[in-house]
C-alpha positions in Angstrom: 296.1 107.9 3.1 292.9 109.3 1.9 292.6 112.1 -0.6 295.0 113.4 -3.2 295.3 117.2 -2.4 298.9 118.4 -1.9 299.9 119.6 1.6 302.4 122.5 1.7 304.8 122.8 4.6 307.4 125.4 5.5 310.6 123.8 6.5 314.1 124.9 7.5 317.0 123.9 9.6 320.0 125.5 11.4 322.7 123.3 13.0 325.4 124.3 15.4 328.2 122.3 16.9 326.9 120.5 20.0 323.4 122.0 19.7 320.1 120.8 18.3 318.8 122.4 15.1 315.9 124.8 15.2 313.2 124.8 12.6 312.8 128.2 11.0 309.9 129.1 8.8 311.6 132.4 8.1 314.0 130.6 5.8 311.1 130.0 3.4 312.2 126.4 2.7 309.4 124.4 1.5 308.3 120.8 1.6 305.7 119.5 -0.7 303.7 116.4 0.1 301.2 114.8 -2.4 299.1 111.9 -1.2 298.5 108.8 -3.3 295.4 106.8 -2.6 292.8 104.6 -4.3 289.5 106.4 -5.0 287.4 103.3 -4.0 286.4 103.2 -0.3 287.1 99.5 -0.1 290.4 99.6 -2.1 291.2 97.1 -4.8 289.4 93.9 -4.6 290.4 90.6 -6.2 287.9 88.0 -5.0 287.9 88.1 -1.2 291.3 89.8 -1.1 291.1 93.5 -0.4 294.2 95.7 -1.0 295.0 99.4 -0.6 298.0 101.2 -2.1 299.0 104.3 -0.3 301.9 106.7 0.3 303.1 110.2 -0.5 305.8 112.0 -2.4 307.7 114.6 -0.4 310.4 117.0 -1.6 312.5 118.7 1.1 314.7 121.8 0.5 317.1 122.5 3.3 319.8 125.0 4.0 322.3 124.0 6.8 324.5 126.9 8.1 327.0 124.3 9.4 327.4 120.7 8.2 326.6 117.2 9.6 327.4 113.7 8.5 326.5 113.7 4.7 324.7 110.4 5.1 322.2 112.2 7.3 322.2 115.8 6.0 318.5 115.8 5.1 317.4 115.1 8.7 318.6 116.1 12.2 320.2 113.0 13.8 321.8 114.5 16.9 324.6 111.9 17.0 325.8 113.2 13.6 326.5 116.7 14.9 330.3 117.1 15.2 331.5 117.6 18.8 334.9 118.9 17.9 336.3 120.7 14.8 334.5 120.7 11.5 335.1 117.3 10.0 332.4 117.8 7.3 333.1 121.5 6.6 331.7 124.6 8.1 330.7 126.7 5.1 327.1 125.5 5.0 325.3 123.6 2.3 322.0 123.4 0.4 320.3 120.0 0.4 317.4 118.6 -1.6 315.8 115.3 -0.8 312.9 113.0 -1.5 313.9 110.4 1.0 310.9 110.9 3.3 308.6 109.8 0.5 306.7 106.7 1.3 305.0 103.8 -0.5 303.0 101.0 1.0 300.5 98.2 0.3 298.0 96.8 2.9 295.8 93.7 2.4 293.0 91.9 4.1 291.9 88.3 3.4 289.0 86.7 5.3 289.2 82.9 5.9 287.1 80.4 7.7 289.6 80.5 10.6 289.9 84.3 10.9 291.0 87.4 9.1 294.6 87.5 7.7 296.1 90.9 7.2 299.4 92.1 5.7 301.3 95.3 5.5 304.4 96.2 3.4 305.8 99.7 3.6 309.0 101.5 2.3 310.7 104.8 2.5 313.9 106.0 0.8 316.4 106.5 3.6 319.2 104.1 2.6 321.0 102.4 5.4 324.0 100.1 5.8 326.0 100.1 2.6 323.4 102.4 1.1 323.7 105.0 3.8 323.2 108.5 2.4 321.7 107.2 -0.8 318.1 107.5 -2.0 317.3 103.7 -2.0 314.4 101.7 -0.6 314.4 101.1 3.2 311.9 98.7 4.7 309.7 100.2 7.4 307.0 97.5 7.9 306.6 93.9 6.8 303.9 92.8 9.1 301.2 90.1 9.0 298.5 89.1 11.5 296.2 86.2 11.9 293.6 86.4 14.7 295.7 87.5 17.8 299.1 86.5 16.3 301.4 89.0 14.6 304.8 88.4 13.0 307.3 90.3 10.9 308.7 93.9 11.4 306.7 96.7 12.8 306.7 99.1 15.7 308.2 97.5 18.8 305.7 96.3 21.3 307.6 98.3 23.9 306.8 101.7 22.3 303.7 103.8 21.9 303.6 105.1 18.3 300.5 107.2 19.0 302.5 109.6 21.2 305.0 110.6 18.5 304.4 114.3 17.9 303.8 116.0 14.5 307.2 117.3 13.5 308.5 118.6 10.2 311.9 116.9 10.6 312.0 113.2 9.8 314.1 112.1 12.9 311.7 113.6 15.5 312.5 114.6 19.1 315.5 113.3 20.9 315.1 110.8 23.7 311.9 109.0 22.5 311.4 105.3 22.5 310.9 105.0 18.7 312.0 102.0 16.7 310.7 99.2 14.5 311.7 95.7 15.2 311.4 92.1 14.0 309.1 90.2 16.3 306.6 87.6 17.1 303.6 89.0 19.1 300.5 87.7 20.8 297.7 90.1 21.8 295.1 89.4 24.4 292.0 91.4 23.7 290.3 92.8 26.8 287.2 94.6 25.5 288.4 98.1 24.5 291.8 97.5 26.1 294.6 95.0 25.2 297.5 93.2 26.6 300.3 92.1 24.3 303.6 90.1 24.7 306.3 89.7 22.1 309.7 88.1 21.4 311.8 90.7 19.5 315.2 91.0 17.8 317.8 91.9 20.5 319.4 94.9 18.7 321.6 96.1 21.5 323.4 98.9 19.6 324.8 102.3 20.5 325.3 105.2 18.1 328.4 106.9 19.2 329.0 109.3 16.2 332.4 110.3 14.9 334.2 111.1 18.1 335.2 107.5 18.8 337.3 107.0 15.6 338.7 110.6 15.6 339.3 111.6 19.2 339.6 108.4 21.3 343.3 108.2 20.7 343.7 111.5 22.5 342.1 110.2 25.7 344.5 109.6 28.6 345.8 106.0 28.6 344.5 105.2 25.1 347.0 103.2 23.0 348.0 104.9 19.8 346.6 102.1 17.7 343.1 103.1 18.8 343.3 106.3 16.6 342.2 104.4 13.6 339.6 102.1 15.3 336.0 102.3 14.4 333.1 102.2 16.8 332.2 98.7 15.7 335.7 97.6 16.6 335.6 99.2 20.1 332.1 98.1 21.0 331.0 94.5 20.4 327.4 93.7 21.1 326.4 90.2 22.2 322.8 89.2 21.2 322.4 85.6 22.2 318.8 85.8 23.7 315.8 87.6 22.3 314.2 90.6 23.9 310.9 89.9 25.8 308.4 92.8 25.9 305.0 93.2 27.4 302.5 96.0 27.1 299.1 96.9 28.6 297.0 99.7 26.9 293.9 101.2 28.4 291.7 103.1 25.9 289.3 105.6 27.4 286.9 108.3 26.1 289.6 111.0 26.7 292.5 109.1 25.2 294.6 106.2 26.4 297.4 105.3 28.7 300.0 102.6 28.3 302.4 100.6 30.5 305.2 98.6 28.9 308.3 96.8 30.0 311.2 95.0 28.3 313.6 92.2 29.5 316.9 92.4 27.7 320.3 91.0 28.1 323.1 93.6 27.9 326.7 92.9 27.1 
């Protein structure tokens, strides 16, 4: 990220049971972003190796009139909005966070057999056992050589360029938006490209809190389901990888993209 001038953003959030949150500049909640970049145009050079260190520090100040899952209270993940009662409380809360901050290193190394590139990037949204904590979370660990790419980056099935500029981290609901481990091969076609990849078959469903709190009240549900968790109710089966293909046509006015995925479900 070039430059080092801080960018000031107004940010706010209101949540309501069963409804998406609205961003309100009238709340006067402020997010501060400061870019970190090397002053040299060609980055840091060690022999033929060229490296760039980039990222930003972002501080978010949020007031939530209701409450959501505390592991995700500094972003709007719709599946964490309670659908019945107030399991997290209803008296509102003030949240501060730096979890959207980012740090990355990119590198290029020319060889006699082609250019080798690498990218390593982190943010601070802890997941898994660190959910809700400000701990490093891997975004990209991606390397390329000629037309071959391997590691973790945006899925070949999605188009990262259409993600809109939003203040909230999670972004709009319903978008194809995920990073995945994969092995990819890209066929250059002049200004256009065609790519295929084998990807991690992460067939998962986020069901929120209602499964372990309310499922026992459904007609015909055995009483012992009242304490079941979502992982115990839904078991995924990932015995074959996903296969994705993507064609992208770049034009003077922009681009269009067609992509498909073959996935085994169940």
